[in-house]
C-alpha positions in Angstrom: 82.2 86.9 112.0 82.3 83.1 112.4 85.7 81.5 111.9 87.5 78.2 112.0 91.3 77.7 112.5 93.1 74.7 111.0 96.7 74.1 112.0 98.4 71.0 113.3 100.3 73.0 116.0 98.2 73.6 119.1 100.3 76.5 120.3 99.9 78.3 117.0 96.1 77.8 117.1 96.1 79.2 120.6 98.0 82.3 119.5 95.6 82.8 116.5 92.6 82.5 118.8 94.0 85.1 121.2 94.9 87.4 118.3 91.6 87.2 116.4 89.8 87.6 119.7 90.8 91.2 119.5 88.5 91.7 116.5 85.0 92.8 117.5 82.3 90.3 116.7 84.6 87.5 115.7 83.6 84.1 117.1 85.6 80.9 116.9 83.4 78.0 115.8 85.9 75.2 115.8 89.5 74.3 115.3 91.1 71.4 113.5 94.6 69.8 113.5 94.4 67.8 110.3 92.6 67.8 107.0 90.1 65.0 107.8 89.0 66.8 111.0 88.6 70.1 109.1 86.3 68.5 106.5 84.2 67.0 109.2 84.0 70.2 111.2 82.8 72.2 108.1 79.9 69.7 107.9 78.9 70.5 111.5 79.6 74.2 111.8 78.7 77.3 109.7 81.7 79.5 109.1 82.4 82.7 107.2 86.2 82.5 107.3 88.7 79.6 107.4 92.3 80.3 108.5 94.2 77.3 107.3 97.9 76.2 107.4 99.2 74.8 104.2 101.3 72.1 105.9 98.8 69.8 107.8 98.7 66.0 108.3 96.4 64.1 106.0 95.3 64.9 102.5 97.3 67.2 100.2 96.5 70.7 101.3 96.3 72.0 97.7 93.6 69.4 97.0 91.9 70.1 100.3 91.7 73.8 99.4 90.1 73.0 96.0 87.7 70.6 97.6 86.6 73.2 100.2 86.1 76.0 97.7 84.0 73.7 95.6 81.9 72.3 98.5 81.7 75.6 100.4 81.8 78.4 97.8 80.8 81.1 100.3 83.7 80.3 102.6 86.6 82.8 102.6 89.9 81.0 103.0 93.1 82.7 104.3 96.0 80.4 103.7 99.1 80.5 106.0 102.4 78.9 105.2 106.0 78.9 106.3 107.1 78.1 102.7 108.9 80.8 100.9 108.2 79.6 97.3 106.5 82.1 95.1 105.5 79.2 92.8 103.6 77.5 95.7 101.9 80.8 96.6 100.8 81.2 93.0 99.3 77.7 93.0 97.4 78.5 96.1 95.9 81.6 94.5 95.0 79.6 91.4 93.3 77.0 93.6 91.1 79.6 95.1 92.7 81.0 98.2 91.2 84.4 99.1 94.3 85.5 101.0 97.9 84.5 101.6 100.2 85.3 104.5 103.5 83.8 105.8 103.5 82.4 109.3 106.4 84.5 110.5 104.8 87.9 109.7 103.8 90.4 112.4 100.5 90.0 114.3 99.3 93.2 112.7 99.6 91.6 109.3 97.6 88.6 110.4 94.8 90.9 111.6 94.8 92.9 108.4 94.7 89.7 106.4 91.8 88.4 108.4 89.8 91.6 108.1 90.4 91.9 104.4 89.4 88.4 103.6 86.3 88.6 105.8 85.3 91.8 103.9 85.5 89.9 100.6 88.8 91.3 99.4 91.7 89.3 98.0 94.7 89.8 100.3 98.4 89.3 99.9 100.7 90.0 102.8 103.8 92.1 102.1 106.1 89.1 102.3 103.8 87.0 100.1 103.7 89.7 97.5 107.5 89.8 97.5 107.7 86.1 97.0 105.3 86.2 94.1 107.2 89.0 92.4 110.3 86.9 92.8 108.7 83.9 91.2 109.5 85.2 87.7 106.9 87.8 86.8 109.1 90.4 85.2 107.7 93.1 83.0 109.8 95.3 80.7 109.4 99.1 81.1 107.2 99.2 78.0 105.0 96.3 79.3 104.7 98.0 82.7 103.6 101.2 81.0 101.0 99.4 78.9 99.8 97.5 81.9 98.8 100.7 83.6 96.9 101.9 80.5 95.2 98.6 79.9 94.0 98.5 83.5 92.8 102.1 83.2 90.4 100.8 80.6 92.1 102.1 77.4 91.8 100.1 74.2 94.7 99.1 72.0 93.8 101.8 69.5 93.8 104.5 72.2 97.1 103.2 73.7 98.7 103.1 70.2 97.7 106.8 69.6 98.9 107.9 73.0 102.3 106.2 72.7 102.8 106.6 68.9 102.8 102.9 68.3 101.0 100.7 65.9 97.9 98.9 67.2 99.6 95.6 66.2 102.6 96.4 68.4 100.3 97.2 71.3 98.4 93.9 70.8 101.7 92.0 70.9 102.7 93.6 74.1 99.2 92.9 75.5 99.6 89.2 74.6 103.0 89.1 76.4 101.6 90.8 79.5 98.6 88.4 79.7 100.9 85.4 79.3 103.4 86.5 81.9 100.6 87.2 84.5 98.7 84.0 83.4 95.4 85.7 82.9 92.7 85.6 80.1 90.9 88.9 80.3 91.3 92.5 81.5 89.3 91.8 84.7 91.7 89.0 85.7 94.6 91.2 84.7 93.4 94.1 86.9 92.9 91.8 89.9 96.3 90.0 89.5 98.2 93.3 89.0 96.6 94.8 92.1 97.5 91.7 94.2 101.1 91.8 93.0 101.4 95.6 93.6 102.1 96.3 89.9 99.7 99.2 89.5 100.0 102.9 90.3 98.2 103.7 93.5 95.4 105.6 91.7 94.3 102.4 90.0 
């Protein structure tokens, strides 16, 4: 697995190199300390995974993330940040980040994050998930119940019959759930709910 590290703190880059060196088959291709260097390195080196700090000198990191996902669609990006804002984390997900972790989490979390992103899975670290849940996504008990059923593939009619509700009432709850989670279809809803830990384990 070919990877690049982008962080403006050399000591943090060194720590990540040593940590990821524990993963069999992982090979460091390059490291960057600012946004401009990162863009140049990605023109010179093939990489499967980019581990990138949100706070780096140069261009706005949110814009850099969008640029990289557009120019290198096959690149998996794990974003690291010291910021605690759930709103910021949500913006990073919306911009295309494949994984999120806070920089003060345990080494085991970083390894899990790197492995998950490399395998093509979206990843939220435990602390990142907490911050996102604190960012204002609050479902009522009824909405949470319907969320499980919608993500299990049941239609509004089936849910209405099961819960003794009208289909119109179910549709209104569905609209509220989609709006709160900022999604447009069931596939997006399922992915977002999984990331936020809102689903029963069997889903």
